[in-house]
C-alpha positions in Angstrom: -14.5 -8.9 -1.3 -11.4 -10.4 -1.4 -9.0 -10.2 -5.2 -6.7 -12.6 -5.6 -4.6 -14.0 -8.9 -5.7 -16.8 -10.7 -4.6 -18.4 -14.0 -7.3 -20.4 -15.5 -4.9 -21.4 -18.3 -1.0 -22.3 -17.5 1.2 -20.4 -20.1 3.6 -17.4 -19.8 3.4 -14.1 -17.2 0.0 -13.1 -19.1 -2.0 -15.5 -17.4 -1.9 -14.5 -14.7 -5.4 -12.5 -14.1 -6.5 -10.3 -11.2 -9.6 -11.2 -10.0 -12.3 -10.7 -7.8 -13.0 -13.6 -5.6 -15.4 -14.2 -2.9 -14.4 -13.8 1.1 -13.4 -17.0 1.4 -14.5 -19.0 5.1 -12.6 -21.6 6.9 -13.6 -25.0 7.6 -12.8 -27.4 10.1 -9.0 -27.3 10.4 -8.6 -24.1 8.7 -8.1 -20.8 9.2 -8.5 -17.2 7.7 -5.2 -15.6 6.6 -4.7 -11.9 5.9 -1.4 -11.4 4.3 0.3 -8.9 4.7 3.2 -10.1 2.1 3.7 -12.7 0.0 7.1 -14.5 -1.4 7.5 -14.9 -5.1 9.5 -18.0 -6.0 10.7 -20.0 -8.9 8.7 -22.6 -8.5 5.9 -20.3 -9.0 6.8 -19.8 -12.2 6.9 -23.9 -12.8 3.0 -24.4 -11.4 2.2 -21.2 -14.2 3.7 -22.3 -17.4 2.1 -26.1 -16.6 5.8 -27.3 -16.1 4.3 -28.8 -12.6 0.9 -29.5 -12.9 -1.3 -28.1 -10.3 -2.4 -29.7 -7.2 -6.1 -28.2 -7.4 -6.4 -28.2 -11.0 -7.5 -25.0 -13.3 -8.2 -22.5 -12.1 -5.8 -21.4 -9.5 -4.2 -19.1 -7.6 0.2 -19.2 -7.5 2.6 -18.6 -5.0 4.1 -21.0 -2.0 4.5 -18.6 0.6 2.9 -16.2 3.1 3.0 -14.3 5.7 -0.2 -12.4 7.4 -2.7 -12.3 10.2 -5.4 -15.0 11.5 -9.2 -13.6 11.2 -11.0 -16.0 11.8 -10.5 -20.0 12.8 -12.8 -23.1 12.2 -13.9 -25.5 14.2 -11.2 -27.9 16.2 -8.3 -25.3 15.7 -5.7 -25.0 18.0 -2.6 -23.7 19.5 -3.7 -19.9 17.1 -5.6 -17.5 17.7 -7.6 -14.4 16.2 -4.9 -11.8 15.6 -1.7 -14.0 15.5 0.8 -12.9 13.2 1.8 -16.4 11.0 4.0 -17.4 7.9 3.5 -20.6 5.9 5.0 -22.7 3.4 2.4 -24.4 1.4 0.0 -25.5 0.2 -0.1 -23.8 -3.1 -2.8 -20.5 -3.2 -0.5 -17.2 -1.7 -1.6 -15.1 -4.3 -4.2 -13.6 -2.8 -5.7 -10.5 -0.3 -7.1 -13.6 1.9 -6.8 -17.4 2.0 -8.0 -19.9 4.3 -5.3 -22.6 5.0 -5.0 -25.9 7.2 -3.5 -24.1 10.4 -1.6 -27.5 10.5 0.6 -25.4 7.9 1.1 -22.7 9.5 3.8 -21.4 12.4 4.1 -18.3 14.5 6.3 -15.5 13.6 8.7 -14.7 16.5 9.2 -11.6 17.9 11.7 -9.7 16.6 11.6 -10.7 12.6 9.0 -9.0 10.8 5.8 -10.0 8.4 8.1 -9.3 6.0 11.4 -10.6 6.4 8.9 -13.9 7.2 7.2 -13.9 3.7 11.0 -13.4 2.1 13.1 -16.1 4.0 10.1 -19.2 5.3 10.6 -20.9 1.9 13.9 -20.4 0.9 15.3 -20.4 4.3 13.7 -23.6 4.7 15.3 -24.7 1.2 18.8 -23.7 2.7 18.0 -25.4 5.9 17.7 -28.9 4.3 20.5 -28.4 1.9 23.2 -27.8 4.7 21.8 -29.1 7.2 20.1 -32.3 6.4 21.3 -33.0 2.8 25.4 -32.8 4.1 26.0 -31.4 7.3 28.5 -28.4 6.6 30.5 -26.7 8.9 34.6 -26.1 9.0 35.9 -28.5 6.8 33.4 -28.1 4.1 34.2 -26.9 0.7 30.7 -26.4 -1.6 30.0 -25.2 -4.4 26.2 -22.8 -5.0 24.7 -21.7 -8.8 23.2 -18.8 -9.0 24.6 -17.8 -5.9 23.0 -13.9 -5.7 19.6 -15.9 -5.7 17.0 -15.6 -2.9 18.0 -18.9 -1.7 21.9 -18.3 -2.6 21.9 -15.3 -0.4 20.5 -16.8 2.8 22.6 -20.1 1.7 25.8 -18.2 1.8 25.3 -16.6 4.8 24.6 -19.8 6.7 27.6 -21.6 5.6 30.1 -19.1 6.0 28.7 -18.5 10.0 29.7 -22.5 9.7 33.2 -22.2 8.3 32.6 -23.6 5.1 34.4 -22.7 2.2 31.8 -21.1 0.2 31.7 -20.9 -3.3 29.6 -19.4 -6.1 28.5 -18.9 -9.7 26.8 -15.4 -11.1 25.9 -13.9 -14.0 27.0 -10.0 -13.4 29.8 -8.5 -11.6 26.8 -6.8 -9.8 25.7 -9.8 -8.5 29.5 -11.2 -7.8 29.3 -8.5 -5.4 26.3 -9.2 -3.9 26.9 -12.9 -3.5 30.0 -11.5 -2.0 28.7 -9.6 0.8 27.0 -12.3 1.6 29.4 -15.1 2.8 30.9 -16.2 -0.6 34.7 -16.2 -0.8 35.1 -17.0 -4.0 32.4 -15.8 -6.6 33.0 -16.8 -10.3 31.5 -15.1 -13.5 29.6 -18.1 -15.5 29.5 -15.1 -18.6 33.3 -14.2 -18.6 35.6 -17.5 -16.6 35.7 -20.9 -17.8 33.6 -21.7 -14.2 34.9 -25.3 -13.9 38.5 -24.2 -14.0 38.3 -21.7 -11.6 36.8 -24.4 -9.2 39.4 -26.7 -9.7 41.9 -23.8 -9.2 40.2 -22.8 -6.1 40.2 -25.9 -4.7 44.1 -26.5 -5.6 42.5 -29.7 -7.7 40.7 -31.4 -5.0 37.1 -30.4 -5.9 33.9 -29.5 -3.6 32.5 -32.2 -1.1 29.5 -31.0 -2.3 27.2 -29.1 -5.5 24.1 -27.2 -5.1 22.6 -27.0 -8.4 19.5 -25.3 -8.6 20.0 -23.5 -12.5 19.7 -27.4 -14.4 20.8 -27.9 -17.7 23.4 -25.0 -18.4 24.9 -26.4 -15.6 25.1 -30.0 -16.4 27.5 -31.5 -17.2 29.9 -29.4 -15.5 29.0 -29.4 -12.0 30.5 -32.9 -11.6 33.4 -31.8 -12.4 33.8 -29.3 -9.9 33.3 -32.5 -7.1 35.6 -34.6 -5.3 35.7 -38.6 -5.4 32.6 -40.2 -3.0 31.2 -36.2 -2.9 27.7 -36.1 -3.3 26.2 -33.8 -6.4 22.4 -32.0 -5.1 20.2 -30.9 -7.9 17.5 -28.8 -6.5 15.9 -27.1 -9.3 16.0 -26.3 -13.5 15.9 -22.4 -13.6 17.6 -22.6 -17.3 15.1 -26.2 -18.4 14.7 -29.7 -17.7 18.0 -31.8 -16.6 18.6 -34.2 -19.8 18.5 -38.2 -19.0 21.1 -38.4 -16.5 23.6 -41.7 -17.2 24.6 -43.4 -13.4 27.4 -44.9 -15.2 28.5 -41.1 -15.9 28.7 -40.3 -11.5 30.8 -43.4 -11.2 33.4 -42.1 -14.0 33.6 -39.3 -12.3 34.2 -40.8 -8.7 31.2 -43.0 -7.6 30.1 -39.7 -6.7 26.7 -39.4 -4.1 23.2 -37.6 -6.4 19.9 -36.5 -5.2 17.4 -34.7 -6.2 15.2 -33.2 -3.1 12.5 -31.1 -2.9 11.7 -29.0 0.1 8.4 -30.8 0.3 10.0 -34.4 1.2 12.1 -32.5 4.1 9.7 -30.7 5.7 6.3 -33.1 5.7 6.0 -33.7 9.2 4.4 -31.6 11.5 8.2 -32.8 13.1 10.2 -31.8 10.4 8.8 -28.6 9.4 9.2 -27.2 13.1 12.3 -28.3 13.3 13.5 -26.7 10.4 11.6 -24.0 11.0 13.1 -23.3 14.0 16.4 -23.8 13.1 16.1 -20.8 10.3 14.4 -18.7 13.1 17.6 -18.6 15.6 20.0 -18.3 12.9 17.7 -14.4 11.7 17.7 -13.5 15.5 20.9 -14.5 16.4 22.3 -12.3 12.8 24.0 -15.1 11.3 21.6 -15.1 8.3 20.0 -11.5 7.2 17.4 -10.9 5.1 17.7 -8.3 2.3 13.9 -8.0 -0.1 15.7 -6.7 -3.3 12.7 -6.5 -4.9 8.6 -5.6 -4.2 5.8 -5.3 -5.9 1.7 -5.1 -5.6 -0.1 -8.4 -5.5 -1.8 -7.0 -8.8 1.0 -6.7 -10.7 2.9 -10.3 -10.4 2.6 -10.8 -14.3 5.6 -8.1 -14.0 6.8 -9.6 -10.9 7.3 -13.3 -13.7 8.5 -11.6 -16.5 11.4 -9.8 -14.2 12.6 -13.1 -12.4 12.4 -15.3 -16.1 14.7 -13.0 -17.0 16.9 -12.5 -15.2 16.4 -9.0 -13.8 15.4 -9.9 -9.7 18.1 -10.4 -7.3 17.5 -12.1 -4.0 14.7 -11.9 -2.1 11.4 -10.4 -3.8 7.9 -9.9 -2.0 4.0 -9.6 -3.3 2.6 -6.8 -1.9 -1.5 -7.1 -0.9 
C-alpha cells in the first residue's frame, strides 16, 4: 500500500492528513510514477484553503509538481519506458508516494539534472520562463522590479534576467533575504519593511520607472507597483501571497501612464504539448549551462506537509522547498 497527503475539507494546514491509499493503477494513456521528490509551491496553499477550488473535488491530494521514476505503463503510452526519470507540473495530486498521471504531462529529466533539482524547479522555473521570455522579452535594455525576490520563483528569475543583461530590482522582507537575492542576480535590493520601496525604485531608475513589474504578492503591493512603472510599461500580477487584490479600476492604468496589465497563469502558457516542451527545454538549457542554479533551501518529509505549509505561509522559508516521500 502507498501513502499520500489527503485533504477531506478545506482549511488551514491542519487539514493535511497522512493517509494510506490504494496502489494506483495506470489506465490508457497514463503511467505510474513513484515520486522521489515533490515541489512545494504557494499555489498549494490556495487549493488547501479553498481559495482555489480543487479541480477533482474532495477529498484530494494537493501538489502540482514532482519528479520520480516510471514503475508501470498503461495502454497506448508512447515515448516513455519503465525506469525513465520524469518530472511534471500538473495535474494536481503530487503529495503522494505514488501516483498515476497522463503521459502527455510528463517530461524526461535530462542527464545532468537530479530528480530533486527537477522537482524543485519545474513550476517555479517555467513560471520564470514565461514571465521574462514570453510576456516580456527581457534583455539588456530592460529594467524590471520583482516582488518577493527571495522566493522560489524570484531566485530563479533574478539569475535568469541578470544573465540576459537586464537591470534587476527586487523587494524583500529582511536583510537575510536581501543577501540571498543579491547572490541570485538582483543588483538592487529593497527591504520593504525599512524602506519606502516606491521611492527607492524611482531613485534607482532616476525617475524613469521600470519597464515591467512582476507582482506575485497582491494586496500589499497594490497600487504601489503601478507607481514604479514607466509610461506604457507592463504590470504583471501573477499571484496573491498577501491576499487578493481589490477590484482594479482600469482608469487607474490610464492615470499612471497608459500602462499595460496582465493576470497570467503558468497553465495557460504551457497549455499545449508544444508550449510545454518549448518552455521546459528553455529552462533545462539555462540550468545545464549554469546560468541558473537551483538552490534547495528546505526539505521536509512528505508526511510533515502540515508543518511545511505553516512555515511557508508564515514566511519562514526562503527559495525552494521540497517534500520527500
